[in-house]
C-alpha positions in Angstrom: 79.1 17.7 134.7 82.5 17.8 136.5 83.2 20.5 139.0 86.6 21.3 140.4 86.9 23.5 143.4 90.0 25.1 144.9 92.3 22.3 143.7 95.9 22.3 144.7 98.7 19.8 143.7 102.1 20.1 145.3 105.0 17.9 144.3 108.0 17.2 146.7 106.3 19.2 149.5 108.6 20.5 152.2 111.8 19.9 150.1 114.1 22.2 148.1 112.4 20.8 145.0 108.8 21.7 146.1 106.6 22.5 143.1 103.2 24.0 143.5 101.9 22.5 140.2 98.2 23.4 140.5 97.2 26.5 142.4 93.5 26.9 143.5 92.0 25.6 140.3 88.3 26.3 139.9 86.6 24.8 136.8 83.2 23.7 135.8 83.1 21.3 132.8 79.6 21.2 131.3 78.0 18.3 129.6 78.8 18.5 125.9 81.7 20.9 126.3 84.7 20.6 124.0 87.5 22.4 125.8 90.8 23.1 124.2 93.7 23.6 126.7 96.9 25.4 125.9 99.9 26.6 127.8 103.7 26.3 127.8 105.5 23.3 129.1 105.2 23.1 132.9 102.0 25.2 132.9 100.1 22.4 134.6 98.0 21.0 131.8 98.9 17.3 132.2 98.9 17.7 136.0 95.3 18.9 135.8 94.5 15.8 133.7 96.3 13.5 136.2 94.3 15.0 139.0 91.0 14.6 137.2 91.9 11.0 136.2 93.1 10.1 139.6 96.7 9.2 138.7 98.1 11.6 141.3 96.9 12.7 144.8 95.8 16.3 145.4 97.0 18.4 148.2 93.6 20.1 148.8 90.3 20.9 147.0 87.5 18.8 145.6 86.4 17.1 142.3 82.7 16.4 141.8 80.9 14.3 139.2 77.5 15.1 137.7 74.8 17.4 138.9 74.4 15.4 142.1 78.0 16.4 142.9 79.3 13.0 143.8 82.7 13.6 145.1 85.5 11.6 143.4 88.5 13.5 144.8 89.9 10.4 146.6 88.6 7.7 144.1 91.3 5.6 142.6 92.2 5.8 138.9 90.6 2.4 138.1 87.4 3.6 139.8 87.3 6.8 137.6 88.1 4.8 134.5 84.5 3.8 134.4 83.5 7.3 133.3 86.8 9.1 132.4 88.6 8.1 129.2 92.1 9.3 128.3 94.2 9.2 125.1 97.9 10.0 125.3 100.5 11.3 122.8 102.0 7.8 122.3 99.7 5.9 119.9 101.0 2.6 121.4 99.6 3.2 124.8 95.9 2.9 124.0 95.8 -0.6 122.6 97.3 -4.0 123.5 99.7 -4.7 120.7 100.1 -8.4 121.3 96.4 -9.0 121.1 94.2 -9.1 118.0 92.0 -6.2 116.9 88.8 -8.1 117.9 90.2 -8.9 121.3 91.0 -5.2 121.9 87.5 -4.3 120.9 86.1 -6.9 123.2 87.8 -5.4 126.2 86.4 -2.0 125.2 82.9 -3.5 124.9 83.1 -5.0 128.3 83.9 -1.6 129.7 81.1 0.1 127.8 78.3 -2.3 128.6 78.4 -2.5 132.3 76.7 -5.5 133.9 76.2 -7.3 130.6 78.0 -10.5 130.0 79.2 -10.6 126.4 81.1 -13.1 124.3 82.8 -13.0 120.9 80.2 -14.1 118.4 79.7 -13.6 114.7 77.1 -10.9 115.5 79.6 -9.1 117.7 82.3 -9.3 115.0 79.9 -7.8 112.5 79.2 -5.0 115.0 82.9 -4.4 115.3 83.3 -4.2 111.5 80.5 -1.6 111.2 82.2 0.5 113.9 85.6 0.2 112.2 84.3 1.3 108.8 83.9 4.8 110.2 87.8 5.0 110.4 88.1 4.4 106.6 91.3 2.5 107.2 90.2 -1.0 106.1 90.6 -2.2 109.7 87.2 -3.9 109.5 88.9 -6.6 107.4 91.7 -7.2 109.9 89.9 -8.3 113.0 92.3 -11.3 113.5 95.5 -9.3 113.0 97.5 -8.3 116.1 97.4 -4.6 116.7 101.2 -4.4 116.7 101.0 -4.8 112.9 99.2 -1.5 112.6 100.7 1.9 111.9 100.8 4.6 114.6 98.0 6.5 112.9 95.8 3.4 112.7 96.5 2.6 116.4 95.6 6.1 117.5 92.4 6.1 115.4 91.5 2.7 117.0 92.2 4.1 120.5 89.9 7.0 119.8 87.2 4.7 118.4 87.4 2.4 121.4 87.3 5.3 123.9 84.2 6.6 122.2 82.5 3.2 122.1 82.7 3.0 125.9 80.8 6.4 126.1 82.9 8.1 128.8 81.4 10.9 130.8 84.6 12.8 130.0 87.2 12.2 127.4 90.7 13.6 128.1 92.9 14.0 125.0 96.5 14.7 125.9 98.2 16.0 122.7 96.8 12.9 121.0 98.1 13.9 117.5 101.5 15.2 118.6 103.4 11.9 117.6 101.7 11.6 114.2 102.7 12.8 110.8 100.6 15.7 109.5 98.4 13.5 107.3 97.5 11.1 110.1 97.1 14.0 112.6 94.6 15.6 110.3 92.6 12.3 110.0 92.6 11.9 113.8 91.4 15.5 114.3 88.6 15.0 111.8 87.5 11.8 113.6 87.7 13.7 116.9 85.4 16.4 115.7 83.0 13.8 114.1 82.7 11.7 117.3 82.4 14.7 119.6 79.5 16.1 117.5 77.8 12.8 116.7 77.8 11.5 120.3 77.7 14.9 122.1 80.8 13.9 124.0 82.3 16.0 126.7 86.0 16.5 125.7 89.1 18.3 127.0 92.0 18.5 124.5 95.5 19.6 125.3 97.2 20.9 122.3 100.3 22.9 121.4 98.8 23.7 118.0 97.3 27.2 118.5 95.2 26.9 115.4 93.6 23.7 116.6 92.9 25.4 119.9 91.0 28.1 118.0 89.3 25.9 115.4 88.1 23.1 117.7 85.6 23.2 120.5 83.4 25.7 122.2 85.8 26.7 125.0 89.5 27.5 125.3 91.5 27.4 128.5 95.0 28.9 128.8 97.2 27.8 131.7 100.5 29.1 133.1 102.4 28.2 136.2 99.6 26.1 137.7 96.9 28.6 137.1 94.1 29.1 134.6 94.8 32.4 133.0 91.6 32.6 131.1 88.6 30.6 130.0 86.9 31.8 126.8 83.7 30.3 125.4 81.1 30.7 122.8 81.1 33.7 120.5 84.0 35.3 122.3 86.1 32.2 121.4 84.7 32.0 117.8 85.9 35.5 117.0 89.3 35.1 118.6 92.3 35.3 116.2 95.8 34.0 116.6 97.0 37.6 117.2 94.3 38.2 119.8 95.3 35.0 121.6 99.0 35.9 121.7 98.3 39.4 122.8 95.9 38.3 125.5 98.5 35.9 126.9 101.2 38.5 126.9 99.0 41.0 128.7 98.0 38.5 131.4 101.5 37.3 131.9 102.7 40.9 132.3 100.0 41.6 134.9 100.8 38.4 136.8 104.5 39.3 136.9 103.8 42.8 138.2 101.5 41.5 140.9 104.1 39.0 142.0 106.7 41.7 142.2 104.4 43.9 144.2 103.8 41.2 146.7 107.5 40.8 147.2 108.2 44.5 147.9 
């Protein structure tokens, strides 16, 4: 569904601060995949998201969309926003706090129903209420309230719902529960699983929660120093334990360090 070939991102090229942030990334994201992405800080996880979403330029390589392999490598971020959704750590970023809940949802509807002119009617309000009931947060009775009045957990749940309503080809979740308390984080994760399964969404989820990385999705990527160390899917992922994951990471890190040292000798 999205194919990435030989992708490189270099920051501050040609300066003492040069950073080769992504190194020859090759990745195929299949329709319906739920990929969890792990790695230490600086591994390249968010940089990979930025490259896919079009928020940063790439040094070399290609990004293709769909089976027809439409190249989107040089498309602007706003062009890719038609089919790539993204949710960040900060629950305030996904909604317009000074606008009402129904106005926020209208914006989402306009994005999701391309080419269709829509207006805020009683029928549309009822549709919003039905969608909001899924969150089980009583937001369906607060359509006229400004979103700034909602809690962080409510705003992140709303952001997730609106992203799903627009039916993106790919949904990028960038540690979308990291800023929430455990109770709200659990609610958002449950909604994430529900929406992914119900609508057969294609999802990539960055997480620092190793258990979430194991429990959610059909694939697991581990990144380190701008590279994908391993990509585990299906039964192999399902039987992976926390101990297996840590040991696999240590083993691969050791091999990479030995190879780097050998090249320098």
